[in-house]
PDB file of the backbone (N, CA, C, O) and the ligand in Angstrom, with CONECT records:
HET     ZN  A 101       1
ATOM      1  N   MET A   1      12.798  21.696 -38.205  1.00  0.00           N
ATOM      2  CA  MET A   1      12.894  20.439 -37.471  1.00  0.00           C
ATOM      3  C   MET A   1      11.670  19.578 -37.757  1.00  0.00           C
ATOM      4  O   MET A   1      10.540  20.064 -37.811  1.00  0.00           O
ATOM      5  N   GLU A   2      11.926  18.291 -37.939  1.00  0.00           N
ATOM      6  CA  GLU A   2      10.843  17.355 -38.207  1.00  0.00           C
ATOM      7  C   GLU A   2      10.360  16.730 -36.914  1.00  0.00           C
ATOM      8  O   GLU A   2      11.156  16.399 -36.035  1.00  0.00           O
ATOM      9  N   LEU A   3       9.071  16.572 -36.805  1.00  0.00           N
ATOM     10  CA  LEU A   3       8.512  15.912 -35.629  1.00  0.00           C
ATOM     11  C   LEU A   3       8.025  14.533 -36.051  1.00  0.00           C
ATOM     12  O   LEU A   3       7.157  14.398 -36.914  1.00  0.00           O
ATOM     13  N   LYS A   4       8.609  13.504 -35.418  1.00  0.00           N
ATOM     14  CA  LYS A   4       8.248  12.148 -35.806  1.00  0.00           C
ATOM     15  C   LYS A   4       7.618  11.394 -34.650  1.00  0.00           C
ATOM     16  O   LYS A   4       8.081  11.448 -33.511  1.00  0.00           O
ATOM     17  N   ASN A   5       6.576  10.708 -34.975  1.00  0.00           N
ATOM     18  CA  ASN A   5       5.865   9.920 -33.978  1.00  0.00           C
ATOM     19  C   ASN A   5       6.494   8.533 -33.860  1.00  0.00           C
ATOM     20  O   ASN A   5       6.482   7.754 -34.813  1.00  0.00           O
ATOM     21  N   LYS A   6       7.045   8.230 -32.676  1.00  0.00           N
ATOM     22  CA  LYS A   6       7.672   6.925 -32.465  1.00  0.00           C
ATOM     23  C   LYS A   6       6.947   6.190 -31.343  1.00  0.00           C
ATOM     24  O   LYS A   6       7.155   6.463 -30.161  1.00  0.00           O
ATOM     25  N   GLU A   7       6.103   5.266 -31.737  1.00  0.00           N
ATOM     26  CA  GLU A   7       5.345   4.527 -30.734  1.00  0.00           C
ATOM     27  C   GLU A   7       6.037   3.218 -30.346  1.00  0.00           C
ATOM     28  O   GLU A   7       5.719   2.604 -29.327  1.00  0.00           O
ATOM     29  N   ASP A   8       6.984   2.813 -31.182  1.00  0.00           N
ATOM     30  CA  ASP A   8       7.571   1.480 -30.993  1.00  0.00           C
ATOM     31  C   ASP A   8       8.810   1.479 -30.097  1.00  0.00           C
ATOM     32  O   ASP A   8       9.301   0.411 -29.731  1.00  0.00           O
ATOM     33  N   ILE A   9       9.320   2.655 -29.740  1.00  0.00           N
ATOM     34  CA  ILE A   9      10.456   2.689 -28.821  1.00  0.00           C
ATOM     35  C   ILE A   9      10.068   3.440 -27.561  1.00  0.00           C
ATOM     36  O   ILE A   9       9.195   4.308 -27.579  1.00  0.00           O
ATOM     37  N   LYS A  10      10.733   3.091 -26.463  1.00  0.00           N
ATOM     38  CA  LYS A  10      10.438   3.730 -25.186  1.00  0.00           C
ATOM     39  C   LYS A  10      11.456   4.836 -24.899  1.00  0.00           C
ATOM     40  O   LYS A  10      12.646   4.674 -25.170  1.00  0.00           O
ATOM     41  N   PRO A  11      10.984   5.961 -24.348  1.00  0.00           N
ATOM     42  CA  PRO A  11      11.914   7.037 -24.005  1.00  0.00           C
ATOM     43  C   PRO A  11      12.772   6.651 -22.794  1.00  0.00           C
ATOM     44  O   PRO A  11      12.383   5.808 -21.985  1.00  0.00           O
ATOM     45  N   LEU A  12      13.939   7.280 -22.687  1.00  0.00           N
ATOM     46  CA  LEU A  12      14.840   7.037 -21.569  1.00  0.00           C
ATOM     47  C   LEU A  12      14.722   8.140 -20.533  1.00  0.00           C
ATOM     48  O   LEU A  12      14.519   9.309 -20.859  1.00  0.00           O
ATOM     49  N   CYS A  13      14.854   7.740 -19.284  1.00  0.00           N
ATOM     50  CA  CYS A  13      14.909   8.730 -18.211  1.00  0.00           C
ATOM     51  C   CYS A  13      16.196   9.544 -18.364  1.00  0.00           C
ATOM     52  O   CYS A  13      17.267   8.959 -18.528  1.00  0.00           O
ATOM     53  N   PRO A  14      16.119  10.885 -18.315  1.00  0.00           N
ATOM     54  CA  PRO A  14      17.320  11.707 -18.465  1.00  0.00           C
ATOM     55  C   PRO A  14      18.280  11.587 -17.279  1.00  0.00           C
ATOM     56  O   PRO A  14      19.436  11.998 -17.371  1.00  0.00           O
ATOM     57  N   HIS A  15      17.805  11.028 -16.178  1.00  0.00           N
ATOM     58  CA  HIS A  15      18.638  10.944 -14.977  1.00  0.00           C
ATOM     59  C   HIS A  15      19.375   9.612 -14.865  1.00  0.00           C
ATOM     60  O   HIS A  15      20.578   9.589 -14.606  1.00  0.00           O
ATOM     61  N   CYS A  16      18.663   8.510 -15.057  1.00  0.00           N
ATOM     62  CA  CYS A  16      19.291   7.206 -14.845  1.00  0.00           C
ATOM     63  C   CYS A  16      19.362   6.375 -16.125  1.00  0.00           C
ATOM     64  O   CYS A  16      19.871   5.254 -16.105  1.00  0.00           O
ATOM     65  N   SER A  17      18.861   6.906 -17.230  1.00  0.00           N
ATOM     66  CA  SER A  17      18.906   6.239 -18.535  1.00  0.00           C
ATOM     67  C   SER A  17      18.168   4.905 -18.576  1.00  0.00           C
ATOM     68  O   SER A  17      18.456   4.055 -19.418  1.00  0.00           O
ATOM     69  N   THR A  18      17.226   4.726 -17.673  1.00  0.00           N
ATOM     70  CA  THR A  18      16.383   3.541 -17.697  1.00  0.00           C
ATOM     71  C   THR A  18      15.223   3.774 -18.661  1.00  0.00           C
ATOM     72  O   THR A  18      14.722   4.892 -18.784  1.00  0.00           O
ATOM     73  N   LEU A  19      14.809   2.725 -19.333  1.00  0.00           N
ATOM     74  CA  LEU A  19      13.652   2.833 -20.209  1.00  0.00           C
ATOM     75  C   LEU A  19      12.415   3.207 -19.404  1.00  0.00           C
ATOM     76  O   LEU A  19      12.093   2.576 -18.398  1.00  0.00           O
ATOM     77  N   LEU A  20      11.744   4.222 -19.857  1.00  0.00           N
ATOM     78  CA  LEU A  20      10.539   4.656 -19.156  1.00  0.00           C
ATOM     79  C   LEU A  20       9.341   3.854 -19.672  1.00  0.00           C
ATOM     80  O   LEU A  20       8.545   4.342 -20.474  1.00  0.00           O
ATOM     81  N   SER A  21       9.234   2.623 -19.195  1.00  0.00           N
ATOM     82  CA  SER A  21       8.111   1.797 -19.620  1.00  0.00           C
ATOM     83  C   SER A  21       6.835   2.260 -18.926  1.00  0.00           C
ATOM     84  O   SER A  21       5.732   2.064 -19.435  1.00  0.00           O
ATOM     85  N   GLU A  22       6.998   2.863 -17.780  1.00  0.00           N
ATOM     86  CA  GLU A  22       5.855   3.486 -17.119  1.00  0.00           C
ATOM     87  C   GLU A  22       6.311   4.757 -16.437  1.00  0.00           C
ATOM     88  O   GLU A  22       7.465   4.904 -16.035  1.00  0.00           O
ATOM     89  N   LEU A  23       5.378   5.655 -16.324  1.00  0.00           N
ATOM     90  CA  LEU A  23       5.658   6.942 -15.710  1.00  0.00           C
ATOM     91  C   LEU A  23       4.829   7.030 -14.436  1.00  0.00           C
ATOM     92  O   LEU A  23       3.613   6.843 -14.461  1.00  0.00           O
ATOM     93  N   TRP A  24       5.490   7.311 -13.337  1.00  0.00           N
ATOM     94  CA  TRP A  24       4.762   7.406 -12.082  1.00  0.00           C
ATOM     95  C   TRP A  24       4.369   8.845 -11.826  1.00  0.00           C
ATOM     96  O   TRP A  24       5.075   9.773 -12.221  1.00  0.00           O
ATOM     97  N   PHE A  25       3.248   9.024 -11.168  1.00  0.00           N
ATOM     98  CA  PHE A  25       2.876  10.379 -10.794  1.00  0.00           C
ATOM     99  C   PHE A  25       2.251  10.399  -9.414  1.00  0.00           C
ATOM    100  O   PHE A  25       1.789   9.379  -8.902  1.00  0.00           O
ATOM    101  N   GLN A  26       2.249  11.560  -8.839  1.00  0.00           N
ATOM    102  CA  GLN A  26       1.722  11.747  -7.510  1.00  0.00           C
ATOM    103  C   GLN A  26       0.958  13.060  -7.489  1.00  0.00           C
ATOM    104  O   GLN A  26       1.368  14.052  -8.091  1.00  0.00           O
ATOM    105  N   LYS A  27      -0.161  13.041  -6.781  1.00  0.00           N
ATOM    106  CA  LYS A  27      -0.961  14.259  -6.674  1.00  0.00           C
ATOM    107  C   LYS A  27      -0.522  15.026  -5.433  1.00  0.00           C
ATOM    108  O   LYS A  27      -0.464  14.473  -4.335  1.00  0.00           O
ATOM    109  N   LEU A  28      -0.217  16.292  -5.619  1.00  0.00           N
ATOM    110  CA  LEU A  28       0.199  17.125  -4.506  1.00  0.00           C
ATOM    111  C   LEU A  28      -0.834  18.218  -4.280  1.00  0.00           C
ATOM    112  O   LEU A  28      -1.434  18.742  -5.218  1.00  0.00           O
ATOM    113  N   LYS A  29      -1.019  18.539  -3.021  1.00  0.00           N
ATOM    114  CA  LYS A  29      -1.899  19.656  -2.707  1.00  0.00           C
ATOM    115  C   LYS A  29      -1.156  20.648  -1.838  1.00  0.00           C
ATOM    116  O   LYS A  29      -0.458  20.258  -0.902  1.00  0.00           O
ATOM    117  N   GLY A  30      -1.299  21.908  -2.137  1.00  0.00           N
ATOM    118  CA  GLY A  30      -0.632  22.928  -1.351  1.00  0.00           C
ATOM    119  C   GLY A  30      -1.338  24.248  -1.506  1.00  0.00           C
ATOM    120  O   GLY A  30      -2.456  24.316  -2.016  1.00  0.00           O
ATOM    121  N   PHE A  31      -0.681  25.294  -1.067  1.00  0.00           N
ATOM    122  CA  PHE A  31      -1.291  26.620  -1.135  1.00  0.00           C
ATOM    123  C   PHE A  31      -1.493  27.073  -2.567  1.00  0.00           C
ATOM    124  O   PHE A  31      -2.328  27.935  -2.842  1.00  0.00           O
ATOM    125  N   TRP A  32      -0.726  26.489  -3.482  1.00  0.00           N
ATOM    126  CA  TRP A  32      -0.825  26.826  -4.896  1.00  0.00           C
ATOM    127  C   TRP A  32      -1.957  26.088  -5.599  1.00  0.00           C
ATOM    128  O   TRP A  32      -2.256  26.347  -6.765  1.00  0.00           O
ATOM    129  N   GLY A  33      -2.592  25.149  -4.859  1.00  0.00           N
ATOM    130  CA  GLY A  33      -3.640  24.353  -5.474  1.00  0.00           C
ATOM    131  C   GLY A  33      -3.175  22.935  -5.709  1.00  0.00           C
ATOM    132  O   GLY A  33      -2.349  22.411  -4.962  1.00  0.00           O
ATOM    133  N   GLN A  34      -3.694  22.325  -6.728  1.00  0.00           N
ATOM    134  CA  GLN A  34      -3.404  20.932  -7.010  1.00  0.00           C
ATOM    135  C   GLN A  34      -2.364  20.788  -8.109  1.00  0.00           C
ATOM    136  O   GLN A  34      -2.448  21.440  -9.149  1.00  0.00           O
ATOM    137  N   ARG A  35      -1.386  19.929  -7.870  1.00  0.00           N
ATOM    138  CA  ARG A  35      -0.353  19.687  -8.870  1.00  0.00           C
ATOM    139  C   ARG A  35      -0.116  18.190  -9.004  1.00  0.00           C
ATOM    140  O   ARG A  35      -0.281  17.428  -8.052  1.00  0.00           O
ATOM    141  N   TYR A  36       0.267  17.798 -10.187  1.00  0.00           N
ATOM    142  CA  TYR A  36       0.701  16.422 -10.392  1.00  0.00           C
ATOM    143  C   TYR A  36       2.190  16.442 -10.687  1.00  0.00           C
ATOM    144  O   TYR A  36       2.651  17.172 -11.565  1.00  0.00           O
ATOM    145  N   ILE A  37       2.936  15.637  -9.951  1.00  0.00           N
ATOM    146  CA  ILE A  37       4.350  15.518 -10.289  1.00  0.00           C
ATOM    147  C   ILE A  37       4.578  14.152 -10.928  1.00  0.00           C
ATOM    148  O   ILE A  37       4.051  13.136 -10.474  1.00  0.00           O
ATOM    149  N   TYR A  38       5.362  14.155 -11.973  1.00  0.00           N
ATOM    150  CA  TYR A  38       5.683  12.934 -12.716  1.00  0.00           C
ATOM    151  C   TYR A  38       7.125  12.568 -12.451  1.00  0.00           C
ATOM    152  O   TYR A  38       8.014  13.419 -12.493  1.00  0.00           O
ATOM    153  N   PHE A  39       7.350  11.298 -12.180  1.00  0.00           N
ATOM    154  CA  PHE A  39       8.716  10.895 -11.888  1.00  0.00           C
ATOM    155  C   PHE A  39       9.018   9.501 -12.416  1.00  0.00           C
ATOM    156  O   PHE A  39       8.129   8.697 -12.698  1.00  0.00           O
ATOM    157  N   CYS A  40      10.307   9.258 -12.532  1.00  0.00           N
ATOM    158  CA  CYS A  40      10.810   7.979 -13.027  1.00  0.00           C
ATOM    159  C   CYS A  40      10.559   6.890 -11.980  1.00  0.00           C
ATOM    160  O   CYS A  40      10.812   7.095 -10.793  1.00  0.00           O
ATOM    161  N   GLY A  41      10.068   5.748 -12.419  1.00  0.00           N
ATOM    162  CA  GLY A  41       9.794   4.658 -11.498  1.00  0.00           C
ATOM    163  C   GLY A  41      11.050   3.952 -11.016  1.00  0.00           C
ATOM    164  O   GLY A  41      10.997   3.148 -10.086  1.00  0.00           O
ATOM    165  N   SER A  42      12.167   4.246 -11.641  1.00  0.00           N
ATOM    166  CA  SER A  42      13.412   3.589 -11.283  1.00  0.00           C
ATOM    167  C   SER A  42      14.247   4.418 -10.301  1.00  0.00           C
ATOM    168  O   SER A  42      14.620   3.923  -9.237  1.00  0.00           O
ATOM    169  N   CYS A  43      14.537   5.656 -10.646  1.00  0.00           N
ATOM    170  CA  CYS A  43      15.368   6.494  -9.769  1.00  0.00           C
ATOM    171  C   CYS A  43      14.522   7.491  -8.985  1.00  0.00           C
ATOM    172  O   CYS A  43      15.022   8.156  -8.078  1.00  0.00           O
ATOM    173  N   ARG A  44      13.225   7.595  -9.340  1.00  0.00           N
ATOM    174  CA  ARG A  44      12.266   8.467  -8.647  1.00  0.00           C
ATOM    175  C   ARG A  44      12.574   9.949  -8.769  1.00  0.00           C
ATOM    176  O   ARG A  44      12.050  10.761  -8.005  1.00  0.00           O
ATOM    177  N   LYS A  45      13.416  10.304  -9.720  1.00  0.00           N
ATOM    178  CA  LYS A  45      13.657  11.723  -9.930  1.00  0.00           C
ATOM    179  C   LYS A  45      12.500  12.325 -10.715  1.00  0.00           C
ATOM    180  O   LYS A  45      11.925  11.689 -11.598  1.00  0.00           O
ATOM    181  N   VAL A  46      12.181  13.543 -10.378  1.00  0.00           N
ATOM    182  CA  VAL A  46      11.027  14.198 -10.989  1.00  0.00           C
ATOM    183  C   VAL A  46      11.331  14.609 -12.425  1.00  0.00           C
ATOM    184  O   VAL A  46      12.362  15.220 -12.707  1.00  0.00           O
ATOM    185  N   LEU A  47      10.423  14.264 -13.316  1.00  0.00           N
ATOM    186  CA  LEU A  47      10.586  14.582 -14.731  1.00  0.00           C
ATOM    187  C   LEU A  47       9.764  15.783 -15.152  1.00  0.00           C
ATOM    188  O   LEU A  47      10.087  16.454 -16.133  1.00  0.00           O
ATOM    189  N   GLY A  48       8.702  16.052 -14.413  1.00  0.00           N
ATOM    190  CA  GLY A  48       7.888  17.190 -14.786  1.00  0.00           C
ATOM    191  C   GLY A  48       6.756  17.413 -13.801  1.00  0.00           C
ATOM    192  O   GLY A  48       6.405  16.535 -13.014  1.00  0.00           O
ATOM    193  N   VAL A  49       6.200  18.602 -13.866  1.00  0.00           N
ATOM    194  CA  VAL A  49       5.092  18.970 -12.992  1.00  0.00           C
ATOM    195  C   VAL A  49       3.980  19.541 -13.850  1.00  0.00           C
ATOM    196  O   VAL A  49       4.233  20.268 -14.811  1.00  0.00           O
ATOM    197  N   SER A  50       2.756  19.210 -13.499  1.00  0.00           N
ATOM    198  CA  SER A  50       1.628  19.708 -14.261  1.00  0.00           C
ATOM    199  C   SER A  50       0.495  20.051 -13.310  1.00  0.00           C
ATOM    200  O   SER A  50       0.403  19.491 -12.218  1.00  0.00           O
ATOM    201  N   HIS A  51      -0.353  20.953 -13.716  1.00  0.00           N
ATOM    202  CA  HIS A  51      -1.526  21.224 -12.903  1.00  0.00           C
ATOM    203  C   HIS A  51      -2.724  20.427 -13.389  1.00  0.00           C
ATOM    204  O   HIS A  51      -3.793  20.455 -12.778  1.00  0.00           O
ATOM    205  N   ARG A  52      -2.536  19.712 -14.500  1.00  0.00           N
ATOM    206  CA  ARG A  52      -3.596  18.855 -14.998  1.00  0.00           C
ATOM    207  C   ARG A  52      -3.067  17.451 -15.185  1.00  0.00           C
ATOM    208  O   ARG A  52      -1.926  17.268 -15.608  1.00  0.00           O
ATOM    209  N   LYS A  53      -3.876  16.463 -14.878  1.00  0.00           N
ATOM    210  CA  LYS A  53      -3.457  15.090 -15.004  1.00  0.00           C
ATOM    211  C   LYS A  53      -3.187  14.748 -16.461  1.00  0.00           C
ATOM    212  O   LYS A  53      -4.003  15.030 -17.338  1.00  0.00           O
ATOM    213  N   GLY A  54      -2.028  14.136 -16.710  1.00  0.00           N
ATOM    214  CA  GLY A  54      -1.686  13.712 -18.060  1.00  0.00           C
ATOM    215  C   GLY A  54      -1.217  14.839 -18.952  1.00  0.00           C
ATOM    216  O   GLY A  54      -1.093  14.655 -20.163  1.00  0.00           O
ATOM    217  N   PHE A  55      -0.955  15.990 -18.387  1.00  0.00           N
ATOM    218  CA  PHE A  55      -0.543  17.129 -19.186  1.00  0.00           C
ATOM    219  C   PHE A  55       0.843  17.596 -18.770  1.00  0.00           C
ATOM    220  O   PHE A  55       1.026  18.072 -17.650  1.00  0.00           O
ATOM    221  N   TRP A  56       1.807  17.465 -19.649  1.00  0.00           N
ATOM    222  CA  TRP A  56       3.195  17.829 -19.343  1.00  0.00           C
ATOM    223  C   TRP A  56       3.385  19.316 -19.107  1.00  0.00           C
ATOM    224  O   TRP A  56       2.889  20.138 -19.878  1.00  0.00           O
ATOM    225  N   MET A  57       4.073  19.653 -18.089  1.00  0.00           N
ATOM    226  CA  MET A  57       4.581  21.000 -17.861  1.00  0.00           C
ATOM    227  C   MET A  57       3.509  22.070 -18.082  1.00  0.00           C
ATOM    228  O   MET A  57       3.817  23.214 -18.416  1.00  0.00           O
ATOM    229  N   GLY A  58       2.270  21.686 -17.895  1.00  0.00           N
ATOM    230  CA  GLY A  58       1.177  22.569 -18.237  1.00  0.00           C
ATOM    231  C   GLY A  58       0.853  23.577 -17.199  1.00  0.00           C
ATOM    232  O   GLY A  58      -0.061  24.382 -17.383  1.00  0.00           O
TER     233      GLY A  58
HETATM  234 ZN    ZN A 101      15.317   7.560 -13.746  1.00  0.00          ZN2+
END
């Protein structure tokens, strides 16, 4: 599989198919520590969770 860098097009939200021109995130704190959840700014469905800011599914 080839990996191609595409900076000129915007990814689509898998839930509402809106262009993800921006990605929203929220910092959560709980017994597990600190987590960042990333979600679509249009439908607000969660796209991923990370324990580090700016790091997908990490
Ligand atoms: Zn969406």
